[in-house]
C-alpha angles and dihedrals in degrees: 000000000000121000117261117241109249131201087252090055089053092045092052091053092047089053092047089054094045092051092049099248093111119051121224090246092055094041090054092045090052091050094049092050090051092050090051091052095043092197101145126158115254098233094073102008097141094045093047092046092050096044096044088048091053092047087051092067098033091112091065115092094232091054105039114146125214130207094265091056090052089052089052087052090054092052091048089053091048091242103113088120088068090060090049091050091050092050092049094048 
């Protein structure tokens, strides 16, 4: 059985992208692979599905996402403390 995608997994990927260690192309590809699998943890299923879906089209000009939107995603996932920890470190 494959591992379910958790809110922390999504938050980690968002932070990798924000810090430049994950290109937009790879970020979008990752999101599209996760959407195809649809193995999301139940605790934040709706939030994870919505956010990963939005990331999956972030390379389209009509759906580009900025840093502020990624911060909002972290709050929606309940992972804003991860951003604070990254900023402090």
